[in-house]
C-alpha positions in Angstrom: -19.0 107.7 27.6 -22.1 107.7 29.8 -22.6 104.8 32.1 -25.2 102.4 30.8 -27.5 100.5 33.1 -28.1 96.8 32.7 -31.3 95.9 31.0 -32.9 92.9 29.5 -34.0 92.9 25.9 -37.8 93.4 25.8 -39.4 90.5 23.9 -43.0 91.1 23.0 -45.4 89.0 25.2 -47.6 86.4 23.4 -49.5 83.3 24.2 -47.2 80.3 24.6 -47.7 77.2 22.4 -48.5 73.9 23.9 -45.0 72.7 23.0 -43.4 75.7 24.8 -45.4 74.9 28.0 -44.2 71.3 27.8 -40.6 72.6 27.3 -40.9 74.7 30.5 -42.5 71.9 32.4 -39.5 69.7 31.4 -37.2 72.4 32.7 -34.6 71.8 30.0 -32.6 69.4 32.1 -30.8 66.3 30.7 -32.5 63.0 30.9 -30.0 60.5 29.5 -29.9 60.6 25.7 -31.6 63.8 24.8 -34.0 64.4 21.9 -33.6 67.5 19.7 -36.6 69.0 21.5 -35.0 68.4 24.9 -31.7 70.0 23.7 -33.7 73.0 22.4 -35.5 73.3 25.7 -32.1 73.4 27.5 -31.0 76.2 25.3 -34.2 78.1 25.8 -34.0 77.6 29.5 -30.4 78.9 29.6 -31.4 82.0 27.6 -34.4 82.6 29.9 -32.1 82.3 33.0 -29.1 84.4 31.8 -30.1 86.8 29.1 -31.5 89.5 31.4 -28.1 90.0 32.9 -26.0 89.3 29.8 -28.1 91.0 27.1 -26.6 88.6 24.5 -29.9 87.7 22.6 -32.0 90.3 20.9 -34.8 87.9 19.8 -35.6 84.4 21.0 -37.3 82.2 18.3 -38.8 79.6 20.7 -41.7 78.5 18.5 -39.6 78.1 15.4 -36.8 76.3 17.3 -39.1 73.8 18.9 -40.9 73.1 15.6 -37.5 72.6 13.9 -36.3 70.3 16.7 -39.5 68.3 16.6 -39.0 67.8 12.8 -35.5 66.5 13.5 -36.8 64.0 16.1 -39.4 62.8 13.6 -36.7 62.3 11.0 -34.6 60.3 13.4 -37.7 58.2 14.3 -38.1 57.4 10.6 -34.5 56.2 10.4 -33.3 59.3 8.4 -30.0 61.1 9.0 -30.8 64.8 9.8 -27.2 65.9 9.3 -23.9 66.3 11.1 -25.3 69.1 13.4 -28.6 67.4 14.1 -30.4 69.1 17.0 -27.5 71.6 17.8 -29.0 74.9 18.9 -27.4 78.0 17.3 -27.7 81.7 17.2 -26.7 84.4 14.7 -25.5 87.9 15.0 -28.3 90.2 14.1 -26.9 91.0 10.6 -27.7 87.6 9.1 -31.0 87.5 7.3 -33.6 85.2 9.0 -36.7 84.7 6.9 -39.6 86.6 8.3 -37.5 88.9 10.5 -36.2 92.4 10.0 -32.4 92.3 9.8 -31.5 95.1 12.3 -27.7 95.0 12.0 -27.8 96.2 15.6 -29.5 99.5 14.6 -32.7 100.6 16.4 -33.7 102.5 13.3 -34.0 99.2 11.4 -36.5 97.5 13.7 -39.2 98.4 11.2 -37.2 97.2 8.1 -38.9 94.9 5.7 -38.6 91.2 6.9 -36.1 89.1 5.1 -37.6 86.9 2.4 -35.1 84.0 3.0 -32.4 82.9 5.3 -28.8 84.0 4.7 -26.9 81.3 2.9 -24.8 80.5 6.1 -28.0 80.1 8.1 -29.5 77.9 5.4 -26.5 75.6 5.4 -26.5 75.2 9.2 -30.2 74.4 9.2 -29.7 72.0 6.3 -27.1 70.2 8.5 -29.7 69.8 11.2 -28.8 72.8 13.5 -31.7 74.6 15.1 -31.9 78.4 15.1 -32.8 79.7 18.5 -31.9 83.4 18.7 -30.6 86.5 17.1 -27.7 88.1 18.9 -26.5 91.5 20.0 -23.8 93.5 18.2 -22.4 97.0 17.8 -24.6 99.2 15.6 -23.8 98.4 11.9 -20.8 96.3 13.2 -18.8 99.5 13.8 -17.1 98.9 17.1 -15.3 96.4 19.3 -17.4 96.6 22.5 -21.1 95.6 21.8 -22.2 98.8 23.6 -25.4 99.3 21.8 -27.6 102.3 22.3 -30.8 100.5 21.1 -30.5 97.0 22.3 -28.2 97.3 25.4 -24.7 96.5 26.3 -23.7 92.8 26.2 -22.0 91.7 29.4 -19.1 89.3 29.8 -20.2 85.9 31.3 -16.9 85.8 33.3 -17.6 89.1 35.0 -20.8 91.0 34.3 -19.2 94.3 35.1 -17.1 93.9 32.0 -17.8 94.1 28.3 -17.9 91.1 26.0 -16.1 92.7 23.1 -17.5 93.3 19.7 -18.9 93.8 17.3 -20.0 90.1 17.6 -20.2 90.3 21.4 -23.6 88.7 21.7 -22.4 85.7 19.7 -19.3 85.2 21.9 -21.1 85.8 25.2 -23.9 83.3 24.3 -21.3 80.5 23.8 -19.2 81.4 26.8 -22.3 81.5 29.1 -23.5 78.1 27.9 -26.7 79.5 26.3 -25.8 78.1 22.9 -23.0 75.7 21.7 -22.6 77.4 18.3 -23.1 80.9 17.0 -22.3 82.9 14.0 -20.6 86.3 13.9 -18.9 88.6 11.4 -15.4 90.0 11.3 -14.4 93.1 9.5 -11.5 94.3 11.6 -11.5 91.8 14.5 -15.2 91.5 15.4 -14.9 87.7 15.9 -11.4 87.6 17.3 -11.7 90.3 19.9 -14.9 89.0 21.6 -13.6 85.4 21.4 -10.5 86.6 23.2 -12.4 88.5 25.9 -15.0 85.8 26.5 -12.6 82.9 26.3 -14.1 80.9 23.4 -12.8 79.8 20.0 -13.6 81.9 16.9 -12.7 81.7 13.2 -12.1 84.5 10.8 -11.7 82.7 7.5 -9.6 83.6 4.5 -11.4 86.6 3.0 -14.2 85.4 0.8 -13.9 81.9 2.1 -17.4 81.6 3.5 -20.8 82.7 2.0 -21.7 86.3 2.6 -25.1 86.1 0.8 -27.8 87.6 3.1 -25.3 89.2 5.5 -25.9 92.9 6.1 -22.7 94.5 4.6 -20.3 96.9 6.3 -16.9 97.0 4.4 -16.7 94.8 1.3 -12.9 94.8 1.4 -12.7 93.1 4.8 -16.1 91.6 5.7 -16.2 87.9 6.6 -18.3 85.6 8.6 -17.3 82.8 11.0 -18.4 80.6 13.9 -17.8 80.6 17.6 -17.6 77.4 19.7 -16.1 76.0 22.9 -13.7 73.5 21.2 -11.6 73.3 18.1 -13.5 70.2 17.0 -16.9 72.0 17.1 -15.4 75.1 15.4 -14.0 72.9 12.6 -17.2 71.1 12.1 -19.2 74.3 11.8 -16.6 75.7 9.3 -16.9 72.5 7.2 -20.7 72.7 7.1 -20.5 76.4 6.2 -18.4 75.4 3.2 -14.9 75.8 4.3 -12.2 74.2 2.2 -8.5 74.3 2.5 -5.3 72.8 1.3 -4.1 69.6 3.2 -3.0 70.4 6.7 0.7 70.5 7.4 1.3 68.1 10.3 4.6 69.8 11.2 4.0 73.5 10.7 6.8 76.0 11.0 5.7 78.3 13.7 6.8 81.8 14.6 5.7 84.5 17.0 4.9 88.0 15.8 6.9 90.7 17.6 7.3 94.4 17.2 3.8 96.0 17.1 2.3 92.7 18.3 4.5 92.6 21.5 3.6 96.2 22.6 0.8 96.9 25.0 0.4 93.2 25.9 -0.7 92.2 29.4 2.1 90.3 31.1 -0.1 87.2 31.7 -0.9 87.1 28.0 2.8 87.4 27.0 3.6 84.7 29.5 1.0 82.4 27.9 2.5 82.9 24.5 5.9 82.2 26.1 4.6 78.9 27.4 3.4 77.9 23.9 6.9 78.7 22.5 8.5 76.7 25.3 6.2 73.7 24.6 7.3 73.9 20.9 10.9 73.9 21.9 11.3 77.6 21.2 10.0 79.7 18.3 11.6 82.6 16.5 10.2 86.1 16.8 9.5 87.8 13.5 8.1 91.1 12.4 5.8 92.5 9.8 6.9 95.9 8.6 4.9 99.1 9.1 2.0 97.5 11.0 1.0 100.8 12.4 0.5 102.1 8.9 -1.4 99.0 8.0 -3.8 99.6 10.9 -4.3 103.2 9.9 -4.9 102.3 6.3 -7.5 99.7 7.4 -9.2 102.3 9.6 -9.3 104.7 6.6 -10.7 102.1 4.2 -13.3 101.0 6.8 -14.4 104.6 7.4 -14.7 105.4 3.6 -16.5 102.3 2.6 -18.8 102.3 5.6 -19.5 106.0 5.3 -20.2 105.7 1.6 -22.6 102.8 2.1 -24.6 104.6 4.8 -24.5 108.1 3.2 -28.0 108.0 1.7 -29.5 107.0 5.0 -27.3 109.6 6.8 -28.8 112.3 4.5 -32.3 111.0 5.1 -32.4 110.5 8.9 -29.0 111.1 10.6 -30.7 111.4 14.0 -31.7 107.7 13.8 -28.1 106.6 14.2 -26.2 106.1 17.4 -24.2 109.4 17.6 -20.9 107.6 18.1 -21.6 105.5 14.9 -23.0 108.4 13.0 -20.0 110.7 13.5 -17.5 108.1 12.4 -19.5 107.3 9.3 -19.9 111.0 8.3 -16.1 111.5 8.8 -15.5 108.5 6.5 -17.9 109.8 3.8 -15.9 113.0 3.7 -12.6 111.4 3.1 -10.9 112.2 -0.2 -10.7 109.4 -2.8 -7.0 110.0 -3.1 -6.5 108.8 0.5 -8.5 105.7 -0.1 -6.5 104.9 -3.2 -3.2 105.4 -1.3 -4.5 102.9 1.4 -5.3 100.4 -1.3 -1.8 100.7 -2.7 -0.3 100.2 0.7 -2.5 97.2 1.2 -1.0 95.5 -1.8 2.6 96.2 -0.6 1.8 95.0 3.0 0.2 91.8 1.6 3.3 91.1 -0.4 5.4 91.5 2.8 3.2 89.0 4.6 3.5 86.5 1.7 7.3 86.6 2.1 6.9 85.8 5.8 4.8 82.8 5.0 7.4 81.5 2.7 9.4 80.7 5.9 6.5 80.0 8.4 3.1 78.3 8.3 1.6 79.7 11.5 2.2 83.0 13.2 1.1 83.6 16.8 -0.1 87.0 18.1 -2.4 88.3 20.8 -6.1 88.8 19.9 -7.0 91.5 22.4 -4.0 92.4 24.5 -5.8 92.8 27.8 -8.6 91.4 29.9 -12.1 92.7 29.1 -12.5 96.4 30.2 -15.2 97.5 32.6 -18.5 98.5 31.2 -18.4 101.7 33.3 -14.9 102.5 32.1 -14.6 101.1 28.6 -11.0 102.2 28.0 -7.7 100.5 27.4 -4.1 101.8 27.5 -2.2 102.0 24.2 1.4 103.4 24.3 0.7 105.0 27.7 -2.5 106.8 26.7 -6.1 105.8 27.7 -8.2 105.3 24.6 -11.7 104.1 24.0 -12.0 100.3 23.8 -14.8 100.6 21.3 -12.3 101.8 18.6 -9.0 100.4 19.8 -9.4 96.8 21.0 -8.6 95.7 17.4 -5.0 96.9 17.4 -3.7 93.3 16.8 -6.6 92.1 14.6 -7.1 94.9 12.2 -3.8 94.7 10.4 -4.4 91.0 9.6 -8.0 91.2 8.2 -6.6 94.2 6.2 -4.9 91.6 3.9 -7.5 88.9 4.2 -5.6 86.3 6.3 -7.3 83.4 8.0 -7.1 83.4 11.8 -8.3 81.1 14.5 -8.9 82.9 17.8 -8.0 80.6 20.7 -8.4 81.2 24.4 -5.5 80.5 26.8 -6.5 77.9 29.4 -7.0 80.0 32.5 -9.5 78.3 34.9 -10.9 80.8 37.4 -9.4 83.8 35.7 -10.6 86.4 33.2 -10.0 85.2 29.6 -7.0 86.1 27.4 -6.7 85.0 23.8 -4.3 84.5 21.0 -4.5 84.5 17.2 -3.2 81.6 15.1 -2.6 83.2 11.7 -2.0 81.5 8.4 -1.6 82.3 4.7 -4.8 82.4 2.6 -6.4 79.0 2.3 -4.4 77.5 5.2 -7.3 76.9 7.6 -6.6 73.2 7.6 -3.1 73.8 9.1 -4.5 76.3 11.6 -7.1 73.8 12.8 -4.5 71.0 13.2 -2.2 73.3 15.1 -5.1 74.6 17.3 -6.0 71.0 18.1 -2.4 70.3 19.2 -2.4 73.3 21.6 -5.7 72.3 23.0 -4.6 68.7 23.6 -1.5 70.0 25.3 -3.6 72.0 27.8 -2.2 75.3 26.6 -5.4 76.6 25.1 -9.0 75.8 25.8 -12.3 76.9 27.2 -12.5 77.8 30.9 -16.1 78.0 32.2 -17.2 81.2 33.8 -17.8 81.1 37.5 -21.2 79.6 38.4 
């Protein structure tokens, strides 16, 4: 893969509004209790300072954000309650519809797409709760990748080491939270696109039970696996965002039965990550190691279904203007479109069997622990990882531990190991469908014990 130079997203120049100049004069710094406008100013200042080197944001919505923040301050002044996320700045992966903007889905060929007529339902719910939309965020083209190496919008860099990738395909969303640009972002997860960048950037992320959060107004990739979810620096913030988005779950189990996934999920894992999972097991007084059968086949079947559904979805546009696609995305989509239907149906049958095997495992355990990405973030100039002794592209293979789980729609919280001063490593906390409440309670326990948690990047 050719080396890609760092570059900032080019945002069209325009005359600043009076409110923007006031924001810049204020400098975005804290002054005791902050107003929503001051909080928005802080976010805009952070993006202005860091985005050139991180390439996390694709569009900054300064005017809209400051107007929304001013409306919240006015509501507070009238004695009204603006909502549980009042004044919280957020950003969205650039496949969520934002009224008035083209939804690019990370594709340069969609810059001239017709503007969205309304916000995606998830965006609407966050705004209704008082959150302030500040930016759209970088991603792999059409969400097909694990690296956020984007030919049109640039490569998103890891805030912990700008020579490393942020992961993908929601890399801009994870990097923006890790860097302190935004406290809350939205991403999507088809095969691991929330969990992989959360692990590499050292933040929390949620892939909900399949179909558990609203997909209206989200540019689709693979209907069988697509989900949306939030990123945040703490379990509490992640849970609040999930609740606002419409998350619902059975009552949390206060004493969950916990096991560790072995076999496939213990291979190719960095020693430091394996040691972190060991420490969690020791804290819990020891946990059994269990296995899911034929995980390698599950990953292959997920790959196949992804390729077929993605290729079929994009086939009309591939026929019309194939040269507009990133060649690496285009070739994978074409290969998927050429797959025989019999192979897809076989993958679906295996999916049903594999899901039943997971159900049997959850009869004995409530939470399963596994790696998210098994290694630290690869270098941008050498985006490769080692799998079973072979060097393979990170863009396609960072999801080796995430893909088999979204294949059967399981909810997962991605949690960062607490590693101050070190590159992030992350784990997955996995539950049965609808068990997000138990996962959140268990994640809060690990965070309170100092085993997981956000570690700031070097200043």
